[in-house]
Structure formats: structure tokens, C-alpha cells
N, C-alpha and C positions, 0 to 999 in steps of 0.2 A: 675479270666481272664489273671492278672500279672503273676500265674503260670502256665498258658497255653503258652502266650508268650513267657517268657522264654525256656519254655520247647523247645517251635518252633526253637527259635534262636539255643540251642543248639543243637538240632537235624541235623539244615543246618549247621550250621558249623561243625559239625562230619561228612556231606556229601561231605563238600569242602575240609576237608582233603583226603579224599579216594581218590579225584578225580582225584589226580597225580599219584591212583595205578591203574586204571583201563586202561584199550585200548581205544584209541582215540573215536572209534563211540561210547562205550557207557559215551566216558565222555563230548562228545558233545552234545549225547542223554540227560547225567542229568544236564548239564547247561540249557536246551530250557527249561527242567522243573522244574527247581530254575526260572527262570526268569518269569515263566507262574507262579509261586507259591508268588515270592514278588510280582508283577504285581498285583495279588489279596488283598493282605494286603497293599500294598504302592499305590494306585493307581495315585499317583501322580510324576510327571515328573519337575523338574530342570534346568532352564538357567542360565548359569553364563555369567555377562557381565564385564568384567573388563574396568579400567580406561584408563590402557593403552596395547597397543598390541604391544608386544617390546618395541619399542623407541618413539613408535608413540601414540596419541591418541586415541583411541577409537572412531568414534565420536557416533554409536549408544549411549556409555555410558552417552554423552552431551545429545542425543537428548532423554531421557529416563527420566533424568534429570527436562529440560524442559518440559516434557509430564506431569511429575506430577505434576511441580507446575504451567503449565499452567492450569489442571484440579483442581487446588485447595487440592490434595488429602493429600500434606504435613500436612492440617488442621488440619486432626485428629490423626498425632503423637504426643506422647506427649516431644518429643526434636528433635529441627530444626536446621538449620545453617542458620544464615542471610548472602546474598550475594547478587550480583550486576554483571547483565549481561553486556558484553562488552560493551561499545559506548551506554551506559544508565544513564538513572538518578534514575530508580527505583528501590527498593531494594526487593528481592523477599526473599522466604524462599525453600531451600531443605532437605532429610530425613537428619538427622544425622545419625552416626555408631550404626548399631545395632537397629534405628527404622523400622517399618516397616509400611505398607497399603497393602489396598485393591481396586478392584474396577471391575468392571462389562462389559464387551466386549461383546454383540452378544446373553449373560443369559450366556455367561461362566466367572466364576468368577477367579480372578487371585490379586495371592497375591506376593509383592512387597515387598524385603527386600536388607537396605543397610548397607554393611558390612565396616570394615577398619580393617586392620589388621598392625600390626606395625612390618618390616622385617628389617633387615639390610641392609644398601649399599653397595657396593662394595668400598667405601672408609671405613667402617665402623660406619656411618652415622644411627641415627634408620632412617628408612622413612614410610611413611605410604602408604597402596597397600590397593587400593578402586574396587569396585565392585558392581553390582546390582544381587541381585537374583531374578528370575522369575518363579513363580511356580504357573504351572496350573494342570489341570485333562488329564490326558493319555489319554482322550479319545476327548479333545478340540483341542489338539496339533495341528492337523495337521488340523482341522477343521478353526483354527481362527488365530495359529502362523502369517501367509503370511499379513491376512488384518492389523490384530492389528499391527504389524510393520512399516504396512505403513500408518497407523495412527498417531504413535509415531512421524513420521521422520516430518507429514504434522504439527501436532499439535508443535512440537516445532521449525520449521522453520516462522509458524505464530507469533507463542510468539515473538520468537529473534527479528522478524521484527518488531514487533509492540513494543516493548520495546527499542529498539534501540534509539538512534538520526539520524534523518533525515537530509539527504544531499541535497546539491545543485550544480546541475553540468550544465557546462557553456563551450562553443567550442569556440576555436579560432584556427585561422590558426598558431599560433607556434605550438600549440601541436602535429599536422602534423610531423615537422622535429623535434622533441624531441624524437620520441620514436613511442612507440604501444599506448599507454593512451591518447587517444582522446578526452579523457573529462577532468576538472578541477575543482576540489569540495572542498566545504567549509559546514560546519553546516548550516542546514535548521532551522531557529529558528521564522517561523513569527508569528505574534498573530493573525494573523485572524482566526475565524471559524466562522460556519450559526449561532449562537448566535451573535456575533458582525455586520456580513452583515446587509446594511441598504436596503431592499428589501422585496417585498410582502413576507409574511409570505409562502401562499400558493405557492409562485414560488419556496420559498427556501425547503419545502418539497416533490415538484415536484421533484427537483433535487436532495436530498438526497434517494429518494425513488429510483431512475432510477440508482444510483450508486448502493444501496444495492442490484438490480437487477442483476446488474452486475458484482458484485463481487461474487454471489451466481450462476452463470450462466452457471460455465465452463463445467456441461453435458449438459445443451440445446445447447450451441457455438459449442461444440461439435457433438452433434446429427443431427444440420442444417448445419452444416460443413463450419460453418465460422471461422477466426481468431478471438480470444479472445480478443476482442480490441473496447471501443468503442470511437469516433471523437463530439468532444463538439467543436462548434462556437461559441463565447461571443465576441456580438458587441454591441455597442450603443457609445454615445459620450465620450470625453476624462473627467476622474471625474468621470466614475459611479461607479468603482469598481472593472474594471475585474481584476485586478492583485490581488485583495483581495480575488476573488472568487477562482483563482486560489489555491493561500496559503489557505483557508478554505477545498477545496479539498484536496487538501493534507495533510491536518492536519487532516480531516476525517478519509481520507483510511490510513491514519500513511505511504505514499510512498513518494522516492524518488522524486525530480524534475529533470527536464533535460532542460535546458532553450536551447534550438537551435535556433544560430543566422544564418540565413541563407546568410549574407552577406562573412559570414566567411566559405562557405560552395563553393570550386574552378569545381565539377563537380558530377555526379551523382554517381559515386565510393566513392568519400570522404562523401558524401551522405550516400550511405551504408554503409562505415565502422561506420559511428556514430551511426547508429542504429543497426549495429551488437552488440555492444558493451553498448547497454542501458541494464539495467535489468529487470527482471520479475517484477511485482507489483510496476510501476513507471509511472511517468505523464510526460510524453513530450510536451515541450510548444513551440509554436512558434507566436511571440506577433507583433501586427504590421504587418498583415501580407503585409497588403496594401505596406507600408511603407519598406517591408524588402527587398523587389526583386519589378521588373515590372512585373505585372502581369496581366495588362490590358494595351489594347492599346488605346492611348485618343479618337478615334472616335466609339468604342464599347465594352462596359462590355464582351460580348462577344470574344473580337478579341483576347485574348489571347489562347485560345486555335485554332485560326487560321491563326495568324500571321506565318508567316515563313521566316528565313530568305533567302536573295536573293539568297546567296551563298551557300544555305544546298539546300538538296537533303531530309531533314527529312520530317515527315509526319506533317499536321496540328497540330495534337494531339500530336506532339513533338517540336515542336514551341520553343526558347528559352527565356529561364527568364532571365533577368542579374541582376549579382550581383554586388557588391561593387570590381570590377578587377576580376571577376572569371565568369563563366556562367556555372547555370545548367539548365536541359529541364522541362517542365510541366508535360513531361511522367514519369522523375524521379520524382518529388514531388509527383504525384499522385502514382507508384507507393509505395512511402513513407506512401502513407495515406492508401490504398488497396490492394496494389497490393499483388507482392510475397514473398516483402521483405518487408511486414507487419504484416509476421506470422514469423516472428522468434523467438520471445518470445510471452510471454502470459502475462494476465492481465496489459492491458498497455492503459492507460485513453491519446490522443492524444488531443491537444486544439488548434485552433487557436483564435486570437483575432483582431481584426479591429474594427476601428471608423469609418469606411466606408465601410458595407456592400455592397452596391452598386458598387463599384470599383471591386468589387474579380470574377471572374470566375464562370460562374456554373458548371465548371466541377468541382471545388471546392468544393461548397454548396451538393451537394444530396448526401441522406444518404447511406450509407456505407462509407463516407466519412467525412463526417460531418453528423450526425447521430439526436445530438441537439441543435437544435440553442438557441442559451439563451440570452435577449435580455436584456441588462444593461440600464435601462433607464435613465431621468431625475429623482431627488429628488423627491416620491412620498411622501402622510400624512404621512402613516405605514413606511416608511423607516425614517422620521424625527421623529419617535415616539422611532424608536430603536437609533436612532443617540442621542438624547436627555437623556435617558437612559444610553447610554454607557460613554458619556462626560459629564454628569451635574448629574447622579443618580437620575435622575426628571420625575415620573410618571405622573405627571399630574401640570395643570400650567392655570393659567386664560388667559393665551393670545394663547392656543392652537387651539380655533376656529378658533380665526382668522387666524395662521398659515395655517389651513385644508382652511379656503376659498381662501388664497391667492396662494397656491397650485392649487388649483382643479380650478381655473382660467386661468390657462393656464402659470403660471409662469415658464419659466425654468431654475431651477440650477439644479448643479451637488451634488450628497453628500457630495462629495470632499470640497465646495465650503460652503457648511454650516458648514461641520465639522470643517474646519480653522475660521469660527466667532462661534464656540461653545467653540475654544481650547481658543482664545484669550481672552476670558470672564467668565473661569472654574471656579475662584473663586468667581462668584457672579451669582447664577441662574436666576435672576430677570433680572440683566443685560444683562446675553447672551440671554436670550428670546427678550428685549426689541430690541438687536441689528439684532436677526434674521428678525423679522419682521420687521426694518428697512430696511433691505436686500434685502428682499423679496420687499417690496412695491417700491423698489430703479428698483429694476430689471422689477418689472412688468408696470411701470411709462416708463423705456426709453422703453422698447419693445415698444413701444406708442400704444398699446394696449385699454389702461383707461389712461384719462388722470388724473391727483393728483385732479382735483376740481370736475370731476364727480366721481371718489373710494370717498373722503370727504362727 
């Protein structure tokens, strides 16, 4: 077999030498025959993806590197290089020079090889020239390559997004006078997760399921003709964990948070500019919506949508909302939630919070604007057990039944209030439990529902 191949390559070499002696039309026919013969014996095509295009970094090279890491293909390589994605605390591995891996996409095999060549720079120094080689079967080239490159870009984006440090953005009026950047960012490292939230487990599972369905719903939202966004309303007493819920959602999704302060927004146009500069895969938050702006008239919950400025010719739905020194309209806020300006990006969670849901206008509460209403209630027994496990690492105690009885009797305390009692006695679990019982009894008796002698 080796002798036959040697003879073939010798024959092809001779043909190549005489091509220049033949007329043009014969040379072209000979070239076509040689290409057909070559494709028969070598049925693969190879694509080179260099690290640089001239002096610019080749984005496809970076995407391939992240894609191979995201798919964990480097694990099968003999030699890898440890690295860290920009703005990430996680260490990952990539292919070392000369290493190769294989993966399958839609039934087609794809071989990747990472090549590193040493070259002389313009200043005479030694430099490494890196590239990825992608080898596929010739008949798979047109069938899978476009879709495969799209998958590479998507995997690279998602991997980089999940492994970077999250950011918390805020807006204020000074940013509008400083230039184009309307948001100021700081690193977001809130420790709250769904495992640490003091809520009913069934409610937490329902929220996680809703988030999972939303993230996986790109094709569905496009098919039904709706912007790929989701509106949440968190309502309940102060200290019930609304801010912690926002942090847990952001940590669960690994998305940045935009904390929108409406009192710092002076007009609908500023609101639009802020919205345009938010990124995909982000959580946009308006906390204490009932306190941020005047959304209702003292006489009626619905009056926010029917009130009109006497000096204005605006329609009832465009009634004005007064902020601190500036004004936006209710229609501007509604366009922000579900109007045309709400679809200038994808994969956004919009969260409103309030301590008094009865003060909000019905126009803000309907589905499509606030799709999911999440009640952050007073502390329940299930929430209490989560708090005790988090703060005291305590799974059981002889006072648990008494705490359960007190909480089920109607005493109203928030998770934040119980947490403070546990923190004060965190070095002694028995002392902490006794103080919790005393605190709950005091709140129950002070409410007037049960007299101390009756309870005893």
C-alpha cells in the first residue's frame, strides 16, 4: 500500500511539472482532474483560524478557545494551559500547542488542533504565532459550518458571561452631564442565593422554575411575538427579603443588575437613554416604586392613570408622575415595561418592589408588565428553619415546636427581625433560641391577641 501511494504522489508530481508546458485549456482540465483525484484520497478540508488578523485580535480565535473550554473538551488533551477569563475569579484550561481534540456536531466529526509557531518579530525578538485548525469531512463543510460557527459564538459568549465578575449599575443626574455613559458600575458580590433565602421551599422552587423557563424561552417568545423579557413584582413588609431576592435572582442567572432610581430621571427621553444603555442578560430593578415617584392620587388607587395636569392636554394614560425635581409620565414608565422601548434588547428581568401593593396603579400590575407577583411575607416556620440553619448551623432544637406554635398563632415578625436576634447570640445556639422565643412571645402579647396569663 505504501508503495502504491508513493507511486501515486510521484505521478502527481510529474503531472504538476508538465502543466506549465501544456496549453491553457489543457492545463485547466488537468487541474480539475487533479483536484477530483486529490479529494478522493484526501476527503477532508482544513480551516486555519489565526490569533491575529494583522494587528487586531481575531474574535473567532477567542470564541473557539472559550468554546472548547465551555464544552470541557480540553479534559481529553494530554497537555493544557491554565488561564483565567478577563474579570473572572475562575481558572480554566485551554489546549497547549500541538494538542488536538475531537467533537461531534449534528453527526459530523470535527477535529481541532492548536498550533504554536515561533517567529521573529520586527524587532528581532522571538514571538509565538498561535492558530486553531479545524478539520472536517469535505461533504460536511457546507452542511454544518455556518450553524457550527453560530454555536461556537453562543457558547463562548455564555461561558464568558457566567465566569466574569458581575456588576451593579446605578444612575444619577450627574452622569447625564458627564457624557455618554449614563450608568456607573461597581462590582456586585452579594452573598444571597436561593439556598439562603428565608422563604417557603415550594415558592422558591416555583421562582427558579420560572427563571429557567424564561432563559430557555428564546424561540417561544419569538414565535408568539413578545419581547424576550419578564416582569416581577416583589411585595411585602419591610425586612421580608425583597433585596435579597433580587440578589439571589442575579446570582442564579449570573446577570448584571441595573438599579434604576426614578427620582433621578427627569424626562421620558432620559428614561429611554438609560434603557438603551442596559445590556442583554441583565436584571433591571426599581425598588420601592410606591416611594420613588407619586404613582397614585390620595383619593383612589386608580387615579394615577386618570389624573391629568390642569395645564396639560395629555390623555389620562399620560398623566404626569412627579419625581424629585423632575417629571416623567406614566405612559413613559409603561413603555419602559412593555411598550416599544422595552424590546430594544433581549433576556431582561424587570423587577419592581413595594411595601404597599395597594398603592400601585392597576396599569402597572397587569400581566405583560408585571408577569409574576411574588409575595414576600412575614416569617414562617419553614423560613425560620432556614434562618437557624444559616446563622446557627442548627437543624433541630427542643424549642423548635414552641417557635412553630408561636409563628402559626399569627405573630407578625419579618425574617430580618429574626435574623438580628440570631446574630446577637450566634456564639450560643441555646441562648439564641431562648431569645427568639422571648422575642416572639413579646410580639404576640404586645399585639393584644393573647394575654400573658392565657398563654401561660
